NUPA-235083 format. One record per residue (C-alpha): residue number from 1; residue in one letter; x, z, y. Coordinates in steps of 0.25 Angstrom, whole numbers, plus 2048, in hexadecimal, padded with zeros to 3 digits. Each point is the difference from the previous one (the first is absolute). Layout:
BEGIN
+-----+------+-----+-----+-----+
!  nr ! rest !   X !   Z !   Y !
+-----+------+-----+-----+-----+
! NUM !    A !   X !   Z !   Y !
...
+-----+------+-----+-----+-----+
REM end
This chain:
BEGIN
+-----+------+-----+-----+-----+
!  nr ! rest !   X !   Z !   Y !
+-----+------+-----+-----+-----+
!   1 !    M ! 453 ! D57 ! E9E !
!   2 !    V ! 7FE ! 80F ! 802 !
!   3 !    H ! 810 ! 7FE ! 801 !
!   4 !    S ! 800 ! 7F7 ! 80A !
!   5 !    A ! 7F8 ! 806 ! 809 !
!   6 !    K ! 808 ! 80D ! 800 !
!   7 !    S ! 80B ! 7F8 ! 802 !
!   8 !    V ! 7FD ! 7FB ! 80D !
!   9 !    G ! 7F8 ! 80F ! 805 !
!  10 !    G ! 7F4 ! 7FF ! 7F7 !
!  11 !    L ! 7F4 ! 805 ! 80A !
!  12 !    N ! 808 ! 802 ! 80A !
!  13 !    A ! 804 ! 7F1 ! 802 !
!  14 !    G ! 7EF ! 7FD ! 800 !
!  15 !    I ! 7FF ! 809 ! 80C !
!  16 !    A ! 80B ! 7FA ! 807 !
!  17 !    L ! 7F9 ! 7F3 ! 7FD !
!  18 !    L ! 7F5 ! 805 ! 807 !
!  19 !    N ! 807 ! 807 ! 80B !
!  20 !    L ! 805 ! 7F2 ! 804 !
!  21 !    F ! 7F2 ! 7FB ! 801 !
!  22 !    N ! 7FC ! 80B ! 809 !
!  23 !    L ! 80C ! 7FD ! 809 !
!  24 !    Q ! 7FD ! 7F3 ! 800 !
!  25 !    V ! 7F1 ! 804 ! 804 !
!  26 !    A ! 806 ! 809 ! 80A !
!  27 !    L ! 809 ! 7F5 ! 807 !
!  28 !    D ! 7F5 ! 7F5 ! 7FF !
!  29 !    T ! 7F7 ! 80B ! 807 !
!  30 !    L ! 80A ! 803 ! 80C !
!  31 !    R ! 801 ! 7F1 ! 802 !
!  32 !    S ! 7F1 ! 7FD ! 802 !
!  33 !    L ! 7FE ! 80C ! 80B !
!  34 !    P ! 804 ! 7FD ! 80F !
!  35 !    E ! 80C ! 809 ! 805 !
!  36 !    E ! 7F7 ! 806 ! 809 !
!  37 !    S ! 7F3 ! 805 ! 7F7 !
!  38 !    K ! 7FF ! 80F ! 7FC !
!  39 !    E ! 801 ! 7FA ! 7F1 !
!  40 !    Y ! 80F ! 7FC ! 803 !
!  41 !    R ! 807 ! 80D ! 800 !
!  42 !    K ! 7F8 ! 805 ! 7F3 !
!  43 !    A ! 805 ! 7F1 ! 7F8 !
!  44 !    W ! 80E ! 805 ! 806 !
!  45 !    E ! 7FD ! 80E ! 7F8 !
!  46 !    D ! 7FA ! 7FA ! 7F5 !
!  47 !    L ! 80B ! 7F5 ! 7FD !
!  48 !    G ! 80B ! 80C ! 802 !
!  49 !    V ! 7F9 ! 809 ! 7F6 !
!  50 !    S ! 7FD ! 7F4 ! 7F6 !
!  51 !    F ! 810 ! 7FC ! 801 !
!  52 !    L ! 802 ! 80E ! 7FD !
!  53 !    W ! 7F9 ! 801 ! 7F4 !
!  54 !    T ! 806 ! 7F1 ! 7FD !
!  55 !    L ! 80D ! 807 ! 7FF !
!  56 !    S ! 7FC ! 80B ! 7F8 !
!  57 !    A ! 7FB ! 7FB ! 7F7 !
!  58 !    I ! 80B ! 7F6 ! 7FF !
!  59 !    G ! 80A ! 80B ! 800 !
!  60 !    A ! 7F7 ! 807 ! 7F2 !
!  61 !    T ! 801 ! 7F2 ! 7F9 !
!  62 !    A ! 80F ! 800 ! 801 !
!  63 !    E ! 800 ! 80D ! 7FA !
!  64 !    S ! 7F8 ! 7FF ! 7F6 !
!  65 !    A ! 807 ! 7F2 ! 7FB !
!  66 !    A ! 80D ! 808 ! 801 !
!  67 !    K ! 7FC ! 80C ! 7F8 !
!  68 !    Y ! 7F9 ! 7F6 ! 7F6 !
!  69 !    V ! 80E ! 7F9 ! 7FE !
!  70 !    L ! 807 ! 80D ! 7FF !
!  71 !    T ! 7F8 ! 806 ! 7F5 !
!  72 !    Q ! 803 ! 7F2 ! 7F7 !
!  73 !    G ! 80F ! 805 ! 7FF !
!  74 !    E ! 80A ! 809 ! 802 !
!  75 !    G ! 7FC ! 803 ! 80F !
!  76 !    R ! 7F5 ! 808 ! 7FC !
!  77 !    T ! 80A ! 80D ! 801 !
!  78 !    L ! 800 ! 7FB ! 80F !
!  79 !    L ! 7F1 ! 806 ! 802 !
!  80 !    L ! 804 ! 80D ! 7FC !
!  81 !    S ! 80A ! 802 ! 80A !
!  82 !    N ! 7FE ! 803 ! 80F !
!  83 !    L ! 804 ! 7F6 ! 80D !
!  84 !    S ! 80E ! 803 ! 801 !
!  85 !    S ! 803 ! 801 ! 7F1 !
!  86 !    A ! 7F8 ! 7F2 ! 7FF !
!  87 !    I ! 809 ! 7F9 ! 809 !
!  88 !    R ! 80C ! 806 ! 7FB !
!  89 !    D ! 7FD ! 7FE ! 7F2 !
!  90 !    S ! 7FA ! 7F2 ! 802 !
!  91 !    H ! 80F ! 7FB ! 805 !
!  92 !    N ! 805 ! 800 ! 7F2 !
!  93 !    T ! 7F5 ! 7FA ! 7F8 !
!  94 !    S ! 7FA ! 7F1 ! 802 !
!  95 !    N ! 7F3 ! 806 ! 805 !
!  96 !    S ! 807 ! 802 ! 80F !
!  97 !    L ! 7F6 ! 7F7 ! 807 !
!  98 !    V ! 7F4 ! 804 ! 7F8 !
!  99 !    T ! 801 ! 80F ! 802 !
! 100 !    K ! 804 ! 7FB ! 811 !
! 101 !    R ! 7F3 ! 7F9 ! 7FF !
! 102 !    L ! 7F8 ! 80C ! 7FB !
! 103 !    I ! 805 ! 807 ! 80A !
! 104 !    S ! 7FD ! 7F8 ! 80B !
! 105 !    G ! 7F2 ! 7FC ! 7FD !
! 106 !    C ! 7FD ! 80F ! 7FE !
! 107 !    I ! 805 ! 802 ! 80E !
! 108 !    L ! 7F9 ! 7F5 ! 806 !
! 109 !    G ! 7F3 ! 803 ! 7F9 !
! 110 !    T ! 7FF ! 80E ! 803 !
! 111 !    V ! 806 ! 7FF ! 80E !
! 112 !    T ! 7F4 ! 7F4 ! 806 !
! 113 !    G ! 7F7 ! 807 ! 7F7 !
! 114 !    S ! 7FF ! 80E ! 806 !
! 115 !    L ! 802 ! 7F7 ! 80F !
! 116 !    A ! 7F3 ! 7F7 ! 7FB !
! 117 !    S ! 7F8 ! 80D ! 7FB !
! 118 !    G ! 803 ! 808 ! 80B !
! 119 !    M ! 7FC ! 7F6 ! 80B !
! 120 !    D ! 7F4 ! 7FC ! 7F7 !
! 121 !    A ! 7FD ! 80F ! 801 !
! 122 !    Y ! 801 ! 802 ! 80F !
! 123 !    R ! 7F9 ! 7F3 ! 802 !
! 124 !    D ! 7F2 ! 806 ! 7F9 !
! 125 !    F ! 802 ! 80F ! 805 !
! 126 !    S ! 800 ! 7F9 ! 80E !
! 127 !    A ! 7F3 ! 7F8 ! 7FC !
! 128 !    S ! 7FA ! 80C ! 7FA !
! 129 !    F ! 7FE ! 805 ! 80E !
! 130 !    D ! 7FA ! 7F2 ! 806 !
! 131 !    P ! 7F3 ! 805 ! 804 !
! 132 !    S ! 7F9 ! 7F0 ! 7FD !
! 133 !    N ! 805 ! 805 ! 7F2 !
! 134 !    S ! 7F3 ! 806 ! 7F9 !
! 135 !    L ! 803 ! 80D ! 7F9 !
! 136 !    L ! 800 ! 7FB ! 7F2 !
! 137 !    M ! 80A ! 7F7 ! 805 !
! 138 !    Q ! 807 ! 80B ! 808 !
! 139 !    T ! 801 ! 807 ! 7F2 !
! 140 !    L ! 803 ! 7F4 ! 7F7 !
! 141 !    L ! 80C ! 7FE ! 80C !
! 142 !    L ! 805 ! 80E ! 7FD !
! 143 !    I ! 800 ! 801 ! 7F2 !
! 144 !    R ! 808 ! 7F1 ! 800 !
! 145 !    G ! 80A ! 806 ! 80A !
! 146 !    A ! 802 ! 80D ! 7F8 !
! 147 !    A ! 803 ! 7F6 ! 7F2 !
! 148 !    F ! 80B ! 7F7 ! 80A !
! 149 !    A ! 807 ! 80D ! 804 !
! 150 !    S ! 7FF ! 805 ! 7F2 !
! 151 !    Q ! 808 ! 7F3 ! 7FB !
! 152 !    S ! 809 ! 801 ! 80C !
! 153 !    F ! 804 ! 80D ! 7FC !
! 154 !    S ! 802 ! 7FD ! 7F1 !
! 155 !    Y ! 808 ! 7F4 ! 805 !
! 156 !    S ! 808 ! 807 ! 809 !
! 157 !    W ! 803 ! 80B ! 7F4 !
! 158 !    I ! 804 ! 7F6 ! 7F6 !
! 159 !    L ! 80B ! 7FB ! 809 !
! 160 !    Y ! 803 ! 80F ! 805 !
! 161 !    R ! 802 ! 803 ! 7F0 !
! 162 !    L ! 80A ! 7F3 ! 7FE !
! 163 !    T ! 807 ! 802 ! 80B !
! 164 !    V ! 802 ! 811 ! 802 !
! 165 !    L ! 7FB ! 807 ! 7F4 !
! 166 !    G ! 807 ! 7F7 ! 7F7 !
! 167 !    T ! 7F5 ! 7FE ! 7F7 !
! 168 !    P ! 804 ! 7F6 ! 7F2 !
! 169 !    I ! 7FB ! 7F2 ! 805 !
! 170 !    S ! 7F4 ! 800 ! 7F3 !
! 171 !    L ! 7FA ! 80D ! 806 !
! 172 !    L ! 7FF ! 7FA ! 80F !
! 173 !    H ! 7F1 ! 7FD ! 7FC !
! 174 !    A ! 7FB ! 80B ! 7F8 !
! 175 !    G ! 7F9 ! 80B ! 800 !
! 176 !    F ! 7F6 ! 803 ! 80D !
! 177 !    V ! 804 ! 7F4 ! 808 !
! 178 !    S ! 7FB ! 7F6 ! 7F7 !
! 179 !    T ! 7F2 ! 806 ! 7FF !
! 180 !    I ! 7FF ! 800 ! 80F !
! 181 !    I ! 804 ! 7F3 ! 802 !
! 182 !    F ! 7F6 ! 7FB ! 7F3 !
! 183 !    W ! 7F4 ! 808 ! 806 !
! 184 !    S ! 803 ! 7FE ! 810 !
! 185 !    S ! 801 ! 7F1 ! 7FE !
! 186 !    L ! 7F0 ! 802 ! 7F8 !
! 187 !    V ! 7FB ! 806 ! 80B !
! 188 !    I ! 807 ! 7F6 ! 809 !
! 189 !    L ! 7F9 ! 7F5 ! 7F7 !
! 190 !    V ! 7F4 ! 805 ! 800 !
! 191 !    I ! 7FC ! 803 ! 80F !
! 192 !    F ! 806 ! 7F4 ! 803 !
! 193 !    V ! 7F5 ! 7F9 ! 7FA !
! 194 !    L ! 7F6 ! 80A ! 804 !
! 195 !    I ! 806 ! 7FD ! 810 !
! 196 !    Y ! 7FF ! 7F2 ! 7FE !
! 197 !    W ! 7F1 ! 802 ! 7FD !
! 198 !    L ! 7FE ! 80A ! 80B !
! 199 !    T ! 807 ! 7FA ! 80A !
! 200 !    K ! 7F5 ! 7FC ! 80B !
! 201 !    T ! 7FF ! 7F0 ! 807 !
! 202 !    P ! 804 ! 800 ! 80E !
! 203 !    I ! 7F1 ! 800 ! 804 !
! 204 !    E ! 7FE ! 80C ! 7F6 !
! 205 !    K ! 80A ! 807 ! 80A !
! 206 !    W ! 7F9 ! 7FD ! 80B !
! 207 !    I ! 7F2 ! 806 ! 7FA !
! 208 !    F ! 808 ! 80B ! 7FB !
! 209 !    N ! 805 ! 804 ! 80D !
! 210 !    G ! 7F4 ! 7FD ! 808 !
! 211 !    Y ! 7F7 ! 809 ! 806 !
! 212 !    W ! 7F6 ! 801 ! 7F4 !
! 213 !    G ! 80C ! 800 ! 7F6 !
! 214 !    S ! 805 ! 80C ! 7F9 !
! 215 !    S ! 80E ! 801 ! 806 !
! 216 !    H ! 803 ! 80C ! 806 !
! 217 !    Y ! 806 ! 7F7 ! 80B !
! 218 !    K ! 7F5 ! 7F7 ! 806 !
! 219 !    R ! 801 ! 7F7 ! 80B !
! 220 !    A ! 7F5 ! 802 ! 80B !
! 221 !    I ! 7F6 ! 7F4 ! 802 !
+-----+------+-----+-----+-----+
REM end
């Protein structure tokens, strides 16, 4: 059972399925909104980010599955090579297709992951300056934005190590990069739950921004 799961990408395969579900939800939301509504543009942004996250998860799944296949045979030595050496040496082995799939998955996952997390960071930082949000909400958005920014840096660093520094494939995710991605993901998850519970309904936002509300940006009576 464990070997079967690893052969199709392991945990990354499950994450890819969740992202596909989220992408479908974003698409359904976009279709349900009138084009002239202000929520329509945000729905397009949500769809774009969801699409990038889905591609990133698919890339990570392909990379994990290819790594597992290579570790089961003679191809394990290719994991100790850098990008150029792995491509060159794989031409003389039966693992050529698997190696190319691994490299393609890594590049797809890191490029789209960096873009997706960067866009999420930008949106959270922008929303943190929205006067209609409470101080607590602004703080949470800033923290989550910083977590997304750290993920964007991590994905970019992995890509840089692969394409420029010539780091061995097996060591691309080693060190502080994996630690940053793990803890930032945990922070993002916790803050997502908190924001879900703290998000105001339209009537609550109206009261918050009203004359007697606690917002610094108050409407006149």
